[in-house]
C-alpha positions as CSV (number, residue, x, y, z in Angstrom):
1,M,125.2,81.2,23.0
2,I,123.4,83.4,25.6
3,S,125.3,83.9,28.8
4,F,124.0,85.4,32.0
5,E,127.3,85.4,33.8
6,L,128.2,88.7,35.4
7,N,131.6,90.4,34.9
8,Q,133.8,91.3,37.8
9,E,132.6,94.9,38.0
10,Q,128.9,93.8,38.1
11,E,129.6,91.1,40.7
12,L,131.4,93.7,42.9
13,A,128.6,96.2,42.6
14,R,125.9,93.7,43.3
15,S,127.7,92.3,46.4
16,T,128.4,95.8,47.7
17,A,124.8,96.8,47.3
18,R,123.6,93.5,48.9
19,E,125.8,94.0,52.0
20,F,124.7,97.7,52.3
21,A,121.0,96.8,52.0
22,S,121.3,94.0,54.6
23,A,123.4,96.0,57.1
24,L,121.8,99.4,56.8
25,L,118.6,99.6,54.8
26,R,116.7,96.6,56.2
27,P,117.1,97.6,59.8
28,A,116.0,101.2,59.0
29,A,113.1,100.3,56.8
30,R,110.3,100.0,59.4
31,E,111.1,103.2,61.2
32,A,111.2,105.1,57.9
33,D,107.9,103.6,56.9
34,E,106.3,104.7,60.1
35,A,107.8,108.2,59.9
36,G,106.9,108.6,56.3
37,R,110.3,109.9,55.6
38,I,113.8,108.6,54.7
39,P,116.3,109.7,57.4
40,Q,119.0,112.1,56.3
41,S,121.7,109.7,57.6
42,I,120.4,106.9,55.3
43,L,120.3,109.3,52.3
44,E,123.9,110.3,52.9
45,Q,125.0,106.6,53.3
46,L,123.1,105.7,50.2
47,W,124.9,108.4,48.3
48,S,128.2,107.3,49.7
49,L,128.0,104.0,47.8
50,G,129.0,106.1,44.7
51,I,126.5,104.4,42.5
52,I,125.0,107.5,41.0
53,Q,128.3,109.5,41.0
54,N,129.9,106.7,39.0
55,Q,127.2,106.9,36.3
56,A,127.5,110.7,36.2
57,D,131.2,110.6,35.7
58,A,133.0,110.7,32.4
59,G,130.1,112.4,30.7
60,G,127.7,109.6,31.5
61,A,129.9,106.9,29.7
62,N,129.5,104.6,32.8
63,S,125.7,104.7,32.7
64,S,124.5,101.1,32.4
65,P,120.9,99.8,32.5
66,I,122.2,96.3,33.4
67,L,124.2,97.6,36.4
68,N,121.1,99.7,37.4
69,A,119.0,96.5,37.4
70,L,121.5,94.6,39.5
71,I,121.8,97.3,42.1
72,L,118.1,98.1,42.3
73,E,117.2,94.5,43.0
74,E,119.7,94.4,45.9
75,L,118.6,97.7,47.4
76,A,114.9,96.7,47.1
77,A,115.7,93.5,49.0
78,G,116.5,95.8,51.8
79,D,113.6,98.2,51.3
80,A,111.6,99.3,48.2
81,S,111.3,102.9,49.3
82,F,115.1,103.3,49.6
83,A,115.6,101.6,46.2
84,M,113.0,103.8,44.6
85,A,114.7,106.9,45.9
86,A,118.0,105.8,44.3
87,A,116.1,104.7,41.1
88,A,114.6,108.2,40.6
89,T,118.0,109.9,40.4
90,M,119.5,107.1,38.4
91,G,116.7,107.4,35.9
92,F,117.4,111.2,35.6
93,V,121.1,110.7,35.2
94,S,120.7,107.8,32.7
95,A,118.3,109.9,30.6
96,I,120.8,112.8,30.5
97,A,123.7,110.5,29.8
98,S,122.0,108.6,27.0
99,Q,119.9,111.3,25.3
100,G,121.2,114.7,26.5
101,S,123.0,117.1,24.3
102,P,126.8,117.6,24.9
103,A,126.0,120.9,26.6
104,Q,123.4,119.3,28.9
105,K,125.8,116.5,29.8
106,K,128.5,119.0,30.6
107,T,126.2,121.2,32.7
108,L,124.0,118.6,34.5
109,L,126.0,115.5,35.0
110,P,128.8,117.1,37.2
111,L,126.0,118.1,39.7
112,F,125.4,114.4,40.4
113,A,129.1,113.4,40.4
114,S,130.0,115.2,43.6
115,D,130.1,113.9,47.2
116,E,127.1,116.0,48.2
117,F,123.9,114.0,47.7
118,R,121.4,115.5,45.2
119,F,118.1,114.1,44.0
120,A,116.3,114.4,40.7
121,A,113.4,112.5,39.0
122,V,111.8,111.7,35.7
123,A,108.2,113.0,36.0
124,I,105.9,110.9,33.8
125,M,102.9,109.8,35.9
126,E,99.9,112.1,36.1
127,P,96.9,112.0,38.5
128,G,93.8,110.1,37.5
129,F,92.9,106.4,37.3
130,A,92.9,106.5,33.4
131,F,96.5,107.7,33.2
132,D,98.3,106.2,30.2
133,A,102.0,106.8,29.6
134,A,101.3,107.1,25.9
135,R,98.6,109.8,26.4
136,I,100.3,112.5,28.4
137,A,98.2,115.5,29.3
138,A,101.0,117.9,30.2
139,T,101.8,120.2,27.3
140,A,104.7,122.3,26.1
141,T,103.8,125.2,23.9
142,R,106.4,126.9,21.7
143,T,107.1,130.6,22.3
144,A,109.4,133.1,20.7
145,G,112.2,132.3,23.1
146,G,111.5,128.6,23.8
147,Y,108.5,126.9,25.5
148,R,105.8,127.3,28.1
149,L,105.2,124.1,30.1
150,S,102.0,123.3,31.9
151,G,100.6,120.2,33.6
152,V,100.5,118.2,36.8
153,K,102.7,115.2,37.6
154,S,102.0,112.8,40.5
155,M,103.9,110.3,42.5
156,V,107.2,112.1,41.9
157,P,109.7,110.3,44.2
158,M,111.4,112.6,46.7
159,G,109.6,115.5,45.0
160,A,110.3,118.1,47.7
161,R,114.0,117.2,47.8
162,C,114.6,117.2,44.0
163,S,116.8,119.9,42.4
164,H,115.6,119.0,38.9
165,F,112.8,117.2,37.2
166,L,112.8,115.7,33.7
167,V,109.2,116.4,32.7
168,V,107.5,114.4,29.9
169,A,105.0,116.5,28.0
170,R,103.3,116.7,24.6
171,C,104.7,119.2,22.2
172,D,103.9,119.7,18.6
173,G,101.8,116.5,18.5
174,R,104.5,114.2,20.0
175,L,106.0,113.4,23.4
176,D,109.0,115.3,24.4
177,A,111.0,115.8,27.7
178,F,112.2,119.0,29.3
179,V,114.7,119.6,32.1
180,V,113.0,121.8,34.8
181,D,114.8,123.4,37.7
182,R,112.9,122.9,41.0
183,N,113.1,126.7,41.6
184,A,111.9,127.8,38.2
185,A,109.0,130.2,38.1
186,G,105.6,128.4,37.9
187,V,106.9,125.2,39.6
188,S,105.2,124.1,42.9
189,V,105.6,120.9,44.8
190,G,102.7,119.8,46.9
191,E,102.8,118.2,50.3
192,K,103.2,114.5,50.5
193,K,100.0,112.5,51.0
194,P,99.4,109.3,53.0
195,A,99.9,106.2,50.7
196,L,99.3,102.5,50.9
197,G,103.0,101.7,50.3
198,L,106.3,103.4,49.7
199,R,105.5,105.6,52.6
200,A,109.1,106.7,53.2
201,L,109.6,107.7,49.6
202,E,107.8,111.1,50.1
203,P,106.0,111.0,46.7
204,A,104.8,114.4,45.7
205,T,102.6,116.1,43.2
206,V,104.4,118.7,41.0
207,T,102.3,121.4,39.4
208,L,103.7,123.3,36.4
209,R,101.9,126.6,35.5
210,D,103.3,128.2,32.4
211,V,106.8,127.4,33.3
212,P,109.1,129.4,31.0
213,L,111.8,127.2,29.3
214,S,114.5,127.9,26.8
215,E,115.5,125.8,23.8
216,S,118.4,124.4,25.8
217,D,116.0,122.9,28.4
218,R,114.6,120.5,25.8
219,L,116.3,117.1,26.3
220,G,118.6,116.6,23.4
221,E,118.0,120.3,22.4
222,S,117.5,120.5,18.6
223,D,117.8,116.7,18.2
224,G,115.0,116.0,20.7
225,C,114.8,112.7,22.6
226,E,113.1,109.3,22.5
227,V,110.6,109.3,25.4
228,Q,109.7,105.7,24.9
229,R,113.2,104.8,25.9
230,M,112.7,106.5,29.2
231,V,109.5,104.7,29.7
232,D,111.2,101.4,28.9
233,S,114.0,102.2,31.3
234,A,111.5,103.0,34.1
235,R,109.7,99.8,33.5
236,A,112.9,97.8,33.7
237,A,113.9,99.6,36.9
238,L,110.5,98.9,38.5
239,S,110.8,95.3,37.5
240,A,114.1,95.1,39.3
241,V,112.6,96.7,42.4
242,M,109.7,94.2,42.5
243,T,112.1,91.3,42.0
244,G,114.1,92.4,45.0
245,T,111.1,92.8,47.2
246,G,109.7,89.4,46.1
247,R,113.0,87.9,46.9
248,A,113.0,89.5,50.3
249,V,109.6,88.0,51.1
250,M,110.8,84.5,50.0
251,D,114.0,84.8,52.0
252,F,112.1,85.8,55.1
253,V,109.4,83.2,55.1
254,I,111.6,80.1,54.4
255,P,113.5,80.2,57.7
256,Y,110.2,80.9,59.5
257,L,108.5,77.9,57.9
258,K,111.5,75.7,58.7
259,Q,111.2,76.6,62.4
260,R,107.4,76.7,62.7
261,V,106.3,73.2,63.8
262,V,102.7,72.1,63.3
263,H,101.4,68.6,64.1
264,G,104.9,67.4,64.8
265,A,106.7,68.6,61.6
266,P,108.0,72.0,60.3
267,L,105.6,73.7,58.0
268,A,108.2,73.8,55.3
269,Q,108.0,70.0,55.1
270,K,104.3,70.0,54.3
271,Q,103.9,69.2,50.6
272,V,101.5,72.1,49.8
273,I,103.9,74.6,51.5
274,A,107.0,73.1,49.9
275,F,105.5,73.3,46.4
276,R,104.5,77.0,47.0
277,L,108.1,77.8,48.2
278,A,109.4,76.1,45.0
279,D,107.0,78.2,42.9
280,M,108.3,81.4,44.7
281,K,111.9,80.5,43.8
282,I,110.9,79.9,40.2
283,E,109.0,83.2,39.9
284,V,111.8,85.2,41.5
285,E,114.3,83.7,39.0
286,A,111.9,84.3,36.1
287,M,111.4,88.0,37.1
288,R,115.1,88.5,37.3
289,W,115.8,87.0,33.9
290,M,113.1,89.0,32.2
291,T,114.4,92.2,33.9
292,W,117.9,91.4,32.8
293,K,116.8,90.8,29.2
294,A,115.0,94.2,29.1
295,A,118.1,95.9,30.6
296,S,120.4,94.2,28.2
297,M,118.3,95.3,25.2
298,L,118.4,98.9,26.6
299,E,122.1,98.8,27.0
300,K,122.5,97.6,23.4
301,R,120.2,100.4,22.4
302,G,117.8,97.9,20.8
303,D,114.0,98.1,20.8
304,A,113.2,97.2,24.4
305,T,109.6,98.3,24.5
306,R,108.0,94.9,24.3
307,Q,110.5,93.2,26.7
308,A,110.3,96.0,29.2
309,Q,106.5,95.9,29.3
310,L,106.5,92.1,29.6
311,A,109.0,92.3,32.5
312,F,107.0,95.0,34.3
313,S,103.7,93.3,33.9
314,Y,105.0,89.9,34.9
315,A,107.0,91.2,37.9
316,G,103.9,93.1,39.0
317,E,101.7,90.0,38.9
318,Q,104.2,87.6,40.4
319,A,105.7,89.8,43.1
320,M,102.2,90.5,44.3
321,W,101.5,86.7,44.4
322,I,104.7,86.1,46.3
323,S,103.9,88.9,48.8
324,D,100.3,87.6,49.3
325,E,101.6,84.0,49.8
326,G,104.1,85.4,52.3
327,V,101.4,87.0,54.4
328,Q,99.3,83.9,54.3
329,M,102.2,81.6,55.2
330,L,102.9,83.6,58.4
331,G,99.3,83.2,59.4
332,G,98.1,85.8,61.9
333,H,101.6,87.1,62.2
334,G,101.7,88.1,58.6
335,Y,99.2,90.9,59.2
336,L,101.2,92.3,62.2
337,R,103.8,95.0,62.0
338,D,106.1,92.8,64.1
339,N,107.1,91.3,60.7
340,P,108.2,93.2,57.6
341,V,106.1,91.1,55.2
342,E,103.0,93.3,55.5
343,M,105.1,96.3,54.6
344,W,106.6,94.5,51.6
345,Y,103.0,93.5,50.5
346,R,102.0,97.2,50.6
347,D,105.1,98.3,48.8
348,V,104.7,95.8,45.9
349,R,101.1,96.7,45.5
350,T,102.1,100.4,45.1
351,V,105.0,99.8,42.7
352,S,103.0,97.5,40.5
353,T,100.4,100.2,39.9
354,L,102.7,103.1,39.2
355,E,101.5,103.3,35.6
356,G,97.9,103.6,36.6
357,A,95.1,101.7,34.8
358,A,97.5,101.2,31.8
359,G,99.7,99.0,33.9
360,I,97.0,96.6,34.9
């Protein structure tokens, strides 16, 4: 029998993240979106939750794709940009914990287990409409002492604040991943550019020009790594973020429609509106179950590629539909910045296209 019941630790983590998102992230979201930057105080409070430190402790033994999905949905219900900032570092830590060599775990994981916040990111996406995660243009060329890494990565979350990047590149005819220090020779981080959504995330373009790397910088060192697993993990995380944002839209419009009276009755009682609200609920639940299934397969180290792609594609389509419906249900108010729905609409549109044309 399949059970979706959460254990005590998962319930506690989810409720803690939910309270944190409601009390701190949601009120700060609009200001961060307008400023195009996450306030330092929010970053410190986000780090104080201990989510990332817990997964970096004990050599990464606590890293859990299921727990990540639960937490990211709750953070995204507060704000997608804040959730994506956490997801970026969680993705880096998870990759090191699950595929790093013993030496890499010993060296890197303690950096993210301290009380001082630190950011890192997995750099996969590249500029260009035709980007495909299976056809990476960045290359790593073998040298006498290691590798030379060259390429351009785009939409790197919190790029200017990251201490490390986990860069996916093509090497010897296959995809590989390399740990790159932000201050390494040949690494440059471009200025953030105005974006449709996720404005507070400060996504940056990272350019790599013949970056010298040693053998120990290759993820997994001599054993190498499974890049597809990182792609699958990213898709599951993005699905969780879109689920949380879709839920936020639904939870916002329902009270509004119950209070908004038209022709003598609340809009929520109109049959066409009631049916659409029911569909919203169904789709949020479906997105969540698909995300959890992908996360569960990742946790069991099974082949999660198909399920992660299905979860990402489905969440991208349905979260966009929910956001569009939310804007429409608020009428003229839906397009005004007095309400957060227009911001959530922009954020979902951005998250759903983070794999470029291949994600459509």
